C-alpha angles and dihedrals in degrees: 000000000000124000133202136183114227115197127186113206130198107220096199089241130107130215127234089279093053093252118139115260113233133187128205124216128185121196124187110232137189116283086234094057114121128210089253091052090053094045088055091048092050091051090050093048090047090057092050099053137059089233127085122225114240095187142343131204136191107228122196125197122200127185112236 
């Protein structure tokens, strides 16, 4: 099973309609990563960027 961390970032900008501009980022993570590990990683990334995370999800991929 593969795992990824999907983060949605608020850029602090708005589009022509006045809606917030967001960016999505997906990072492959260790299969052993826990939700707490990833929450810690998101907090660390949040402190290193000028963007703010709106949400983060742990995504798992399984071959069928």
